[in-house]
N, C-alpha and C positions, 0 to 999 in steps of 0.2 A: 504494500500500500504506500503510495507516494504522498508526501506532505503537500498540503495546499500551498500554492504559490501566490505571492502578493507583490504587486508592482506599485511602487511609490513614484509618481511623476511630480516634479517640482518646477514651478515657474521661478527659476533662479534669479532672473532679473528683478522680478517683483519682490522676492524675498530679500535680496541684497539691498534694494532701494528702501524697503521698509526699515531694515536694520540701519542703513546709513542715516536716515532721518530720526530714528528712535534713540540713537546713542550719540551724545555730543562728540564731535570730531576732536575737540581739544583734549578730551580725556583718553583718546585712542590714537596716539601718534607715536611713531618711533623716534629715536634720538636723531635720526636724519630727516625728520619731518614728514615721513610717509604716513598718511592717514590709514587707520586699520579698523575703523568702526564698522564698516560694512562687512569686512571679513570676519571680525569677531562675532558680530550679531548673526550673520549667516551661519557660521559654524555652530553657534549655540542653538539656533533654531533647527538646523538639520539633524544635529545629534539628538535633540529632544524628540523630533518627529520619528527618527529611526527607533529610538528606545520605546516610544509609545506605540507605534504602528507595527513594528517588527516585520518589515518587508523582507522578501527574499531577493528582490531586485529593486534598484533605485536608479533613476535617470533624472538629470536636471537639464532644462532647456533655458537658453538665454536669447535675448534680443541681440541683434548685431548693430543696427543703426536705426535712426528715426524714419528713414525712407522705406516704406513698405508698399505692398500692392494696394493697400487701402488709401495711402496718401497719393498714389498715382491716380486712383479712381476719384477720390474725394480730397482735393488739396487742403481743405479746411480740417481734415482729420488731425487732431491733436495740435493744430496750428498755434493755439494760444498757450501751449505749455512752455515753461521756461526750459532753456537748454540744460542738458545733463551737466551737473557740476564736475569740474575737473577733479576735485577731491574724491568723487565717486568713481569716475572713469579710471583714475590711476590705480584703483584697487582691483579692477577686474582681472588682470592677468594673474595676480597673486591668488585671487579666488579660484580661478581655473586650476592653478597649480595645487591648491589645497584639495580640490575635488579629485584631481588626478591621483594625488598621493593617498587618498582614501579608497581608491579603486572604484570610484563612482563615475559612470559614463555621463558625459554632458554633450549637448548638441546645440547648434545654432545654424541658421540658414539665412543668407542675405535676402532681404525683401519680406521677411516674416518676423513676427513677434513670437516670444516664447510660448504664449498661450495658443497661438496658431499651431505650433509644432505639437503641443500636447494634445 
């Protein structure tokens, strides 16, 4: 008898963005000035989710850029949103490294948001 499989799909961009704004950047900065609030918050949330949900498989999807098929069809789509803060953007490569080191698969596709991939 095989064990039941459970897949946990995460909108990584959304989760990291939530963490970024939930934790004050000035409290999560390295000696070299690199902000780590999104990384720390994301790691805390994903560990909690994995402990709670006990998935057999985990995958994380990320946004690539603001330009998506939706903005091609409807130019006003998210047109009034502020640009992504550099302090957030600078953490993304480290976040991907963290996910890789945990053996978690992650995906992104130009022209699509993470929730489209999910």
